[in-house]
C-alpha positions as a Markdown table, in Angstrom:
| # | Residue | x | y | z |
|---|---|---|---|---|
| 1 | Met | 111.9 | 70.4 | 143.0 |
| 2 | Asp | 114.5 | 67.6 | 142.4 |
| 3 | Val | 116.2 | 65.9 | 139.4 |
| 4 | Tyr | 113.1 | 63.9 | 138.7 |
| 5 | Asp | 110.5 | 66.8 | 138.4 |
| 6 | Tyr | 113.0 | 68.6 | 136.2 |
| 7 | Ile | 113.4 | 65.5 | 133.6 |
| 8 | Lys | 109.5 | 65.2 | 133.8 |
| 9 | Phe | 109.3 | 68.8 | 132.5 |
| 10 | Phe | 111.9 | 68.8 | 129.9 |
| 11 | Ala | 110.7 | 65.4 | 128.8 |
| 12 | Ala | 107.2 | 66.8 | 128.3 |
| 13 | Phe | 108.3 | 70.1 | 127.0 |
| 14 | Ala | 110.3 | 68.1 | 124.2 |
| 15 | Leu | 107.0 | 65.8 | 123.5 |
| 16 | Val | 104.9 | 68.9 | 123.3 |
| 17 | Met | 107.4 | 70.7 | 120.8 |
| 18 | Gly | 107.8 | 67.4 | 118.7 |
| 19 | Leu | 104.0 | 67.1 | 118.3 |
| 20 | Met | 103.9 | 70.8 | 117.4 |
| 21 | Ala | 106.7 | 70.4 | 114.6 |
| 22 | Gly | 105.0 | 67.3 | 113.3 |
| 23 | Leu | 101.6 | 68.9 | 112.9 |
| 24 | Ala | 103.5 | 71.7 | 111.1 |
| 25 | Leu | 105.0 | 69.3 | 108.7 |
| 26 | Ile | 101.6 | 67.6 | 108.2 |
| 27 | Leu | 99.9 | 71.2 | 107.6 |
| 28 | Lys | 103.0 | 71.9 | 105.1 |
| 29 | Lys | 102.5 | 68.6 | 103.2 |
| 30 | Leu | 98.9 | 69.3 | 102.8 |
| 31 | Asn | 99.3 | 72.5 | 101.8 |
| 32 | Leu | 97.0 | 73.8 | 104.5 |
| 33 | Gly | 99.4 | 75.9 | 106.2 |
| 34 | Asn | 99.1 | 79.0 | 104.2 |
| 35 | Ile | 95.2 | 79.4 | 104.0 |
| 36 | Gly | 94.1 | 82.8 | 103.1 |
| 37 | Ile | 97.1 | 83.7 | 101.2 |
| 38 | Thr | 96.8 | 84.9 | 97.6 |
| 39 | Pro | 99.4 | 83.6 | 94.9 |
| 40 | Asp | 101.6 | 86.0 | 93.9 |
| 41 | Ser | 99.8 | 85.9 | 90.2 |
| 42 | Lys | 96.7 | 86.7 | 91.5 |
| 43 | Arg | 97.3 | 89.6 | 93.9 |
| 44 | Arg | 95.5 | 92.8 | 93.3 |
| 45 | Ile | 97.6 | 95.0 | 95.4 |
| 46 | Lys | 101.4 | 95.3 | 96.0 |
| 47 | Ile | 103.9 | 97.8 | 97.0 |
| 48 | Val | 106.1 | 99.0 | 94.3 |
| 49 | Glu | 108.4 | 101.2 | 95.9 |
| 50 | Thr | 109.0 | 103.0 | 99.4 |
| 51 | Leu | 111.2 | 106.0 | 100.3 |
| 52 | Pro | 112.3 | 106.7 | 103.8 |
| 53 | Leu | 111.6 | 110.6 | 104.2 |
| 54 | Asp | 113.1 | 111.0 | 107.8 |
| 55 | Ala | 113.6 | 108.7 | 110.8 |
| 56 | Arg | 109.6 | 108.6 | 111.5 |
| 57 | Arg | 108.1 | 108.9 | 108.1 |
| 58 | Lys | 108.4 | 107.3 | 104.8 |
| 59 | Ala | 106.3 | 107.6 | 101.2 |
| 60 | Val | 104.8 | 104.4 | 99.8 |
| 61 | Leu | 103.9 | 103.9 | 96.4 |
| 62 | Ile | 101.2 | 101.0 | 96.2 |
| 63 | Arg | 99.7 | 99.5 | 93.0 |
| 64 | Arg | 96.1 | 98.2 | 93.0 |
| 65 | Asp | 94.7 | 97.0 | 89.6 |
| 66 | Asp | 97.4 | 98.7 | 87.8 |
| 67 | Val | 96.6 | 102.1 | 89.3 |
| 68 | Asp | 99.3 | 103.7 | 91.7 |
| 69 | His | 98.4 | 105.5 | 94.9 |
| 70 | Leu | 101.2 | 107.4 | 96.8 |
| 71 | Val | 100.8 | 107.4 | 100.6 |
| 72 | Ile | 103.0 | 109.0 | 103.5 |
| 73 | Leu | 103.1 | 106.6 | 106.7 |
| 74 | Gly | 104.1 | 108.0 | 109.5 |
| 75 | Pro | 103.5 | 107.6 | 113.6 |
| 76 | Ser | 100.3 | 109.7 | 113.6 |
| 77 | Gly | 98.6 | 108.0 | 110.7 |
| 78 | Glu | 98.6 | 107.8 | 106.9 |
| 79 | Thr | 97.9 | 110.4 | 104.5 |
| 80 | Val | 97.0 | 110.0 | 100.8 |
| 81 | Val | 99.2 | 112.3 | 98.6 |
| 82 | Glu | 98.1 | 111.4 | 95.2 |
| 83 | Thr | 95.8 | 108.8 | 93.7 |
| 84 | Asn | 94.6 | 107.4 | 90.2 |
| 85 | Ile | 98.3 | 107.7 | 88.9 |
| 86 | Lys | 98.6 | 105.5 | 85.9 |
| 87 | Ala | 101.0 | 102.6 | 86.5 |
| 88 | Lys | 104.3 | 102.5 | 84.4 |
| 89 | Asp | 105.7 | 99.3 | 83.7 |
| 90 | Val | 109.5 | 99.2 | 84.0 |
């Protein structure tokens, strides 16, 4: 390959990247870039707190519809420790 081929490659690459950036800006301007993402005010589920237990496992407190659930996450899977905990608002 000579210098001309490298110039063509980088010009085409820059054109494609510019088109992708332009499309991203258009989607963001039309508010179409986050389809399927629920606004924070309408979310029913959220992670309240996480606590690392060791290098491989952690305890996660998940709130869904004002009820908390305690789950242990690890490499072998997840384990529900306690459910239907009444949510405390701090």
